[in-house]
TIFI-909029 format. One line per field, with one value per residue (C-alpha): chain; x negated, y negated, z negated. Coordinates in steps of 0.05 Angstrom, whole numbers, plus 5000, padded with zeros to 4 digits. Layout:
# residues N
cadena: (A, ...) $
X: (X, ...) $
Y: (Y, ...) $
Z: (Z, ...) $
This chain:
# residues 301
cadena: (A, A, A, A, A, A, A, A, A, A, A, A, A, A, A, A, A, A, A, A, A, A, A, A, A, A, A, A, A, A, A, A, A, A, A, A, A, A, A, A, A, A, A, A, A, A, A, A, A, A, A, A, A, A, A, A, A, A, A, A, A, A, A, A, A, A, A, A, A, A, A, A, A, A, A, A, A, A, A, A, A, A, A, A, A, A, A, A, A, A, A, A, A, A, A, A, A, A, A, A, A, A, A, A, A, A, A, A, A, A, A, A, A, A, A, A, A, A, A, A, A, A, A, A, A, A, A, A, A, A, A, A, A, A, A, A, A, A, A, A, A, A, A, A, A, A, A, A, A, A, A, A, A, A, A, A, A, A, A, A, A, A, A, A, A, A, A, A, A, A, A, A, A, A, A, A, A, A, A, A, A, A, A, A, A, A, A, A, A, A, A, A, A, A, A, A, A, A, A, A, A, A, A, A, A, A, A, A, A, A, A, A, A, A, A, A, A, A, A, A, A, A, A, A, A, A, A, A, A, A, A, A, A, A, A, A, A, A, A, A, A, A, A, A, A, A, A, A, A, A, A, A, A, A, A, A, A, A, A, A, A, A, A, A, A, A, A, A, A, A, A, A, A, A, A, A, A, A, A, A, A, A, A, A, A, A, A, A, A, A, A, A, A, A, A, A, A, A, A, A, A) $
X: (4371, 4429, 4473, 4454, 4470, 4537, 4556, 4532, 4572, 4633, 4626, 4626, 4670, 4741, 4789, 4862, 4924, 4980, 5050, 5083, 5142, 5130, 5172, 5218, 5211, 5189, 5199, 5147, 5100, 5110, 5125, 5076, 5002, 4987, 5025, 5067, 5075, 5116, 5072, 5104, 5083, 5063, 5061, 5016, 4943, 4916, 4941, 4958, 5013, 5002, 5033, 5101, 5165, 5231, 5283, 5341, 5360, 5418, 5441, 5392, 5343, 5294, 5276, 5208, 5171, 5096, 5032, 5018, 4944, 4921, 4848, 4837, 4863, 4841, 4898, 4959, 5031, 5095, 5133, 5198, 5194, 5253, 5236, 5277, 5290, 5294, 5231, 5193, 5171, 5170, 5219, 5219, 5176, 5196, 5149, 5189, 5135, 5071, 5027, 4957, 4933, 4931, 4996, 5005, 5043, 5114, 5147, 5223, 5270, 5344, 5387, 5461, 5471, 5410, 5344, 5281, 5210, 5147, 5087, 5015, 4983, 4924, 4886, 4936, 4921, 4993, 5051, 5114, 5181, 5228, 5300, 5312, 5366, 5391, 5430, 5369, 5319, 5275, 5250, 5269, 5222, 5253, 5198, 5128, 5134, 5061, 5005, 4948, 4909, 4939, 4939, 4993, 5045, 5105, 5164, 5199, 5251, 5241, 5211, 5265, 5236, 5224, 5150, 5101, 5049, 4989, 4913, 4878, 4807, 4787, 4813, 4798, 4853, 4928, 4947, 5017, 5055, 5122, 5177, 5182, 5248, 5223, 5164, 5205, 5142, 5109, 5057, 4999, 5015, 4962, 4918, 4913, 4843, 4828, 4763, 4769, 4780, 4853, 4896, 4916, 4988, 5002, 5076, 5138, 5148, 5199, 5239, 5234, 5271, 5285, 5212, 5181, 5120, 5070, 5033, 4962, 4907, 4846, 4786, 4731, 4697, 4728, 4782, 4849, 4817, 4878, 4940, 4940, 5009, 5013, 5070, 5090, 5093, 5132, 5141, 5201, 5188, 5127, 5131, 5068, 5058, 5006, 4998, 4982, 4950, 4995, 4965, 4927, 4959, 4917, 4935, 4900, 4887, 4897, 4891, 4851, 4804, 4849, 4917, 4937, 5013, 5070, 5143, 5211, 5282, 5347, 5311, 5255, 5183, 5134, 5058, 5001, 4939, 4870, 4830, 4765, 4759, 4689, 4669, 4600, 4612, 4626, 4561, 4522, 4554, 4532, 4460, 4463, 4487, 4428, 4380, 4407, 4401, 4329, 4313, 4346, 4308, 4242, 4256, 4271, 4205) $
Y: (5174, 5134, 5195, 5211, 5140, 5140, 5206, 5182, 5118, 5158, 5200, 5141, 5091, 5108, 5062, 5061, 5021, 4994, 4973, 4908, 4863, 4789, 4745, 4703, 4745, 4706, 4641, 4666, 4676, 4608, 4561, 4585, 4571, 4639, 4705, 4725, 4800, 4851, 4913, 4981, 5034, 5101, 5164, 5198, 5194, 5240, 5198, 5129, 5099, 5047, 5018, 5006, 4994, 4983, 5034, 5010, 4970, 4985, 4954, 4996, 5028, 5009, 5063, 5055, 5094, 5098, 5133, 5183, 5199, 5254, 5247, 5322, 5335, 5268, 5266, 5221, 5243, 5203, 5198, 5167, 5134, 5119, 5059, 5038, 4963, 4949, 4987, 4973, 5046, 5104, 5155, 5203, 5221, 5263, 5282, 5272, 5285, 5325, 5343, 5372, 5301, 5239, 5199, 5127, 5061, 5090, 5034, 5031, 5017, 5007, 5014, 5029, 5056, 5102, 5097, 5115, 5121, 5115, 5127, 5118, 5183, 5159, 5224, 5259, 5212, 5188, 5151, 5192, 5170, 5208, 5199, 5197, 5243, 5217, 5281, 5326, 5271, 5290, 5266, 5298, 5289, 5250, 5236, 5210, 5135, 5119, 5162, 5118, 5119, 5059, 5034, 5004, 4994, 4948, 4943, 4877, 4848, 4777, 4755, 4780, 4849, 4912, 4908, 4943, 4901, 4943, 4951, 5001, 4974, 4931, 4880, 4820, 4838, 4842, 4893, 4887, 4944, 4939, 4992, 5022, 5056, 5097, 5125, 5128, 5103, 5039, 5018, 4970, 4899, 4852, 4832, 4768, 4754, 4721, 4689, 4729, 4801, 4787, 4814, 4884, 4887, 4886, 4899, 4879, 4812, 4771, 4706, 4651, 4584, 4598, 4613, 4680, 4702, 4757, 4788, 4809, 4845, 4803, 4849, 4796, 4818, 4886, 4932, 4908, 4846, 4801, 4787, 4727, 4699, 4672, 4634, 4659, 4604, 4630, 4592, 4623, 4591, 4633, 4684, 4655, 4679, 4652, 4650, 4594, 4611, 4589, 4617, 4674, 4719, 4755, 4779, 4752, 4781, 4855, 4881, 4831, 4870, 4866, 4867, 4911, 4909, 4860, 4876, 4847, 4874, 4852, 4795, 4838, 4832, 4888, 4891, 4939, 4915, 4947, 4965, 5004, 5055, 5069, 5138, 5140, 5211, 5236, 5204, 5238, 5304, 5292, 5281, 5346, 5383, 5354, 5375, 5447, 5450, 5428, 5480, 5535, 5516, 5515, 5583, 5614, 5594) $
Z: (4931, 4959, 4959, 4887, 4863, 4899, 4866, 4798, 4803, 4824, 4761, 4713, 4749, 4773, 4809, 4789, 4808, 4765, 4784, 4761, 4776, 4787, 4741, 4783, 4846, 4907, 4869, 4821, 4880, 4914, 4856, 4802, 4804, 4773, 4772, 4712, 4715, 4677, 4681, 4687, 4635, 4665, 4622, 4673, 4655, 4710, 4768, 4793, 4836, 4890, 4955, 4923, 4964, 4928, 4950, 4907, 4846, 4799, 4733, 4693, 4742, 4797, 4847, 4880, 4934, 4923, 4941, 4885, 4877, 4830, 4810, 4812, 4882, 4912, 4962, 4968, 4967, 4973, 4907, 4885, 4817, 4772, 4729, 4668, 4673, 4599, 4579, 4644, 4643, 4691, 4666, 4725, 4785, 4846, 4902, 4966, 5018, 5016, 5075, 5084, 5102, 5058, 5054, 5031, 5045, 5047, 5086, 5089, 5148, 5134, 5196, 5208, 5138, 5142, 5106, 5144, 5116, 5157, 5111, 5133, 5154, 5195, 5181, 5226, 5284, 5291, 5258, 5242, 5216, 5169, 5145, 5070, 5044, 4977, 4961, 4967, 4948, 5007, 5075, 5141, 5200, 5258, 5308, 5322, 5337, 5353, 5379, 5356, 5290, 5253, 5181, 5137, 5192, 5184, 5232, 5246, 5294, 5269, 5336, 5384, 5396, 5355, 5338, 5294, 5257, 5237, 5241, 5286, 5287, 5227, 5178, 5223, 5272, 5265, 5319, 5347, 5380, 5415, 5421, 5491, 5505, 5563, 5524, 5460, 5425, 5401, 5452, 5440, 5459, 5433, 5374, 5334, 5307, 5241, 5218, 5153, 5134, 5118, 5175, 5150, 5126, 5051, 5056, 5094, 5128, 5090, 5093, 5041, 5048, 5121, 5139, 5158, 5117, 5126, 5066, 5087, 5050, 5036, 5038, 5041, 4977, 4966, 4992, 4964, 4934, 4940, 4982, 5028, 5044, 5115, 5148, 5218, 5271, 5331, 5396, 5431, 5499, 5512, 5454, 5423, 5352, 5303, 5227, 5178, 5111, 5053, 4989, 4959, 4907, 4855, 4785, 4724, 4656, 4643, 4715, 4754, 4800, 4861, 4893, 4952, 4963, 4954, 4970, 4953, 4953, 4919, 4884, 4855, 4876, 4861, 4866, 4853, 4817, 4815, 4754, 4743, 4687, 4660, 4634, 4604, 4579, 4649, 4673, 4618, 4638, 4709, 4687, 4647, 4709, 4748, 4694, 4694, 4769, 4767, 4713, 4753, 4816, 4778, 4746, 4814, 4844) $
């Protein structure tokens, strides 16, 4: 019965995500009591885009890397979106990485004039990194950087070493890995426990007014329910790192069912907000299928 109800609910309720830019950028996050968002129009009705990371910003365009999820295939790919600034609309989509396993969270590392992407691919059991080639608009595999199953990883050198903030167990723990030159891998270092399910990364660490902040997913009520902004408190004398909760970020109005990712680049701050679509017709179709199956089984007795 439980399996039947789960399948029935899945037929009539479908989760989707919507991209939007926060008015005022990080100032809009810290100084306003509620979010003011310019939502991005998508012409694609058979899929949604989530986990946005800003690749570049020009006078007229914003280029964003996202997880593309097509309802029919039920698997994530990494896409590059070209967004028109004036219309706040997606005008082009290019798939830049597709694998047999689900891909998401296409985090960006900029180093020595190169752009590297390390998307989540926990179904593969490892974390790989790729170099982005702007001329061919594609990703080239570089190497595996972690051999553990990890989620939503974010690199940082803010605390004197090259580290990877991620989750490998559950949302109560921020798991920290450190780069090991000899192994040429990130190796597990330690975990920081929270009293809430709000330790999984929701984007890149960032600086605001001289302080370092960490956006984390709050999954207390639901997956991707909100983003908790935490201030990093680092004691250099003994490398002690802790976090202080600052505020919770959640959209209101049109798309208010949750928030999963928050990232900033070149003065722009992008988020993804959750919504549920309801399809009564699909549910009725599901019941008709069940009825036909029962009739067939009865006739074959």
